C-alpha positions in Angstrom: 0.0 0.0 0.0 1.4 3.4 -1.0 1.7 5.5 2.2 3.3 8.6 0.7 3.0 9.9 -2.9 4.9 12.7 -4.5 4.6 14.4 -7.9 7.3 13.9 -10.5 7.6 16.3 -13.4 8.5 14.4 -16.6 9.9 16.5 -19.4 8.6 15.9 -22.9 11.4 16.2 -25.4 11.8 16.6 -29.1 14.6 16.3 -31.7 17.9 15.4 -30.0 16.7 15.7 -26.4 15.6 19.3 -26.9 13.7 20.5 -23.8 11.2 23.3 -23.6 10.5 24.0 -19.9 6.8 24.4 -20.8 6.6 20.9 -22.1 6.1 18.6 -19.2 3.5 16.4 -17.5 3.3 15.7 -13.8 2.6 12.1 -12.6 2.2 10.7 -9.1 5.0 8.4 -7.9 5.4 6.3 -4.7 7.9 7.8 -2.2 7.0 5.5 0.7 5.3 2.1 0.8 4.0 -0.4 3.4 4.7 -4.1 2.9 2.9 -6.6 5.1 5.0 -9.6 6.0 3.9 -13.2 6.2 3.5 -12.9 9.9 1.5 -9.7 9.7 4.5 -7.4 10.4 4.3 -4.1 8.7 7.4 -2.9 7.0 7.6 0.6 5.7 10.2 1.6 3.2 11.2 4.9 1.5 12.1 4.9 -2.2 14.9 7.2 -3.3 14.0 6.8 -6.9 15.8 9.7 -8.5 19.0 10.2 -10.4 20.8 11.7 -7.3 20.8 8.3 -5.5 23.6 5.7 -6.1 21.4 2.9 -4.9 20.0 1.8 -8.3 20.9 0.9 -11.8 18.7 1.8 -14.8 18.5 1.6 -18.6 16.9 4.5 -20.5 14.8 4.3 -23.7 13.1 6.9 -25.8 9.3 6.2 -25.7 6.9 7.9 -28.1 3.2 7.5 -28.9 1.8 4.4 -30.5 -1.2 4.2 -32.9 -2.8 1.1 -34.4 -3.5 -2.5 -33.5 -1.0 -4.8 -31.7 0.8 -7.0 -34.1 -0.9 -5.5 -37.1 -0.1 -1.9 -38.1 1.2 -0.2 -35.0 3.3 2.9 -35.7 5.4 4.7 -33.1 6.1 8.4 -33.4 9.2 9.9 -31.8 8.4 13.4 -32.9 8.0 14.0 -29.2 9.0 11.5 -26.5 10.1 10.9 -23.0 13.3 9.3 -21.8 11.8 6.5 -19.8 13.9 4.8 -17.1 13.6 1.1 -16.3 15.1 0.1 -13.0 17.3 -2.9 -13.1 18.4 -3.1 -9.5 17.4 -1.0 -6.5 19.0 -1.2 -3.0 16.8 -0.5 0.0 18.0 1.3 3.1 16.6 0.3 6.5 12.9 0.8 6.8 11.4 3.9 8.4 11.7 3.7 12.2 8.4 2.3 13.7 7.1 1.6 17.1 4.8 -1.0 18.6 1.7 -0.4 20.6 3.8 0.2 23.8 6.0 2.8 21.9 9.0 0.4 21.9 11.3 0.5 19.0 10.0 -2.1 16.5 13.4 -3.4 15.5 11.9 -6.2 13.4 11.2 -3.6 10.8 14.9 -3.3 10.1 14.7 -6.1 7.6 16.4 -5.0 4.4 19.7 -3.2 4.2 21.6 -1.3 1.5 23.4 -4.5 0.5 20.0 -6.1 -0.3 19.1 -5.3 -3.8 15.7 -5.7 -5.6 16.4 -7.1 -9.1 13.8 -6.2 -11.7 13.1 -9.3 -13.7 9.6 -8.2 -14.7 9.2 -8.0 -18.4 8.8 -4.9 -20.5 5.4 -3.6 -21.4 3.6 -5.2 -24.3 5.4 -4.2 -27.5 3.8 -2.7 -30.7 4.6 -5.8 -32.6 2.3 -7.7 -30.2 5.1 -9.6 -28.3 4.1 -10.1 -24.7 6.0 -13.1 -23.5 7.0 -13.1 -20.7 4.5 -10.6 -19.5 3.3 -8.8 -16.3 0.9 -10.7 -14.2 -1.7 -7.9 -14.5 -1.4 -4.2 -15.6 -3.5 -1.3 -16.8 -2.6 2.0 -18.5 -3.3 5.5 -17.3 -3.0 8.8 -19.2 -2.0 11.9 -17.4 -2.4 15.4 -19.0 -0.4 18.5 -18.2 -2.1 20.2 -15.3 -5.0 17.8 -15.6 -6.2 19.8 -18.6 -7.8 17.5 -21.1 -7.6 20.2 -23.8 -3.8 20.1 -23.6 -1.8 18.5 -26.3 0.8 17.2 -23.8 0.1 13.9 -22.1 1.9 10.7 -20.9 0.7 7.1 -20.8 1.9 5.2 -17.7 1.8 1.4 -17.2 0.7 0.6 -13.7 1.3 -2.9 -12.3 -1.7 -4.4 -10.5 -0.1 -7.7 -9.6 3.6 -8.6 -9.4 5.8 -11.6 -8.4 8.8 -11.4 -6.2 11.3 -14.2 -5.4 12.6 -14.5 -1.9 16.1 -15.4 -0.8 15.3 -19.1 -0.8 13.7 -18.9 -4.3 10.2 -18.8 -2.9 7.8 -16.9 -5.1 5.6 -14.3 -3.6 2.7 -12.6 -5.4 1.8 -9.0 -4.4 -1.3 -7.1 -5.4 -1.0 -3.3 -5.7 -4.0 -1.0 -5.2 -4.2 2.0 -7.6 -6.9 4.6 -7.7 -10.2 3.3 -9.2 -12.2 5.2 -11.8 -14.4 6.6 -8.9 -11.2 7.6 -7.0 -9.9 9.7 -10.0 -13.4 11.3 -10.5 -13.6 12.1 -6.8 -10.1 13.7 -6.8 -11.0 15.8 -9.8 -14.3 16.9 -8.3 -12.6 17.9 -5.1 -10.2 20.0 -7.1 -13.2 21.7 -8.8 -12.3 20.3 -12.3 -15.1 20.8 -14.8 -14.5 17.5 -16.5 -14.4 15.5 -13.3 -16.8 12.8 -14.6 -14.4 12.0 -17.4 -11.5 11.0 -15.2 -11.1 7.3 -14.7 -12.9 6.6 -18.0 -11.3 5.4 -21.2 -9.7 8.0 -23.4 -12.4 8.7 -26.0 -10.4 10.6 -28.6 -7.7 7.9 -29.0 -9.7 4.8 -29.8 -6.8 3.7 -32.0 -4.4 3.6 -29.1 -3.3 0.0 -28.7 -2.9 0.4 -24.9 -6.4 1.8 -24.4 -5.5 4.0 -21.4 -8.0 5.5 -18.9 -7.8 9.2 -17.7 -5.8 9.7 -14.5 -5.8 12.7 -12.2 -2.6 13.9 -10.6 -3.0 15.8 -7.3 -1.3 19.1 -7.8 -0.9 19.6 -4.0 1.6 16.7 -3.8 5.2 17.7 -3.2 7.0 18.3 -6.5 10.3 16.5 -7.3 12.9 18.1 -9.5 13.0 17.6 -13.2 15.6 15.0 -14.2 17.2 14.3 -17.5 19.9 11.6 -17.1 22.0 9.7 -14.7 25.0 12.0 -15.4 23.3 15.3 -14.3 
């Protein structure tokens, strides 16, 4: 369960990584998460998922927009794109300090250290040519518009994992379900913010019926803390 969300500003680039500071989309990202152990213990971890940290390795790929039908005539345009990072390994620091019901230090939460790395063996999203083997256990796609304005020409589609599989130290396989906002949640967030098109959030993107990923409209809470814009691991 995500305990703390932040807002990440993703630059939309063109040409040879040309950046216009007005071309961006904000998306919500997880900064802190609770994991419930097999004995009911609650582990809370903070993710330092930015280019300033040395606790991860990534690969970067240009991702544009796709039009068509999987495996048939999908075309991908890189006229504008994002440099999408895919995490290969991420090291976890000790979990956030927690206390039991008697306010004693719950030391059992100090489970993973910086020498314990999460290795991302999950497959890439479904490809335009239709290849999807191996594949995620369960996913869905969400489109975020700049400033939640559906009239903007700037948007980003994000793949959200609904179910994932982790392997433990003894090769045990653990399946985790992740809860993301529902259609009603997105609509409620938009309504609370006074957005005129609130009822459209959480619904399929109507104007892009030829999008092979068939995203729904997501709402990014603009009151979330904003992370810095990042471009590469070298900056």
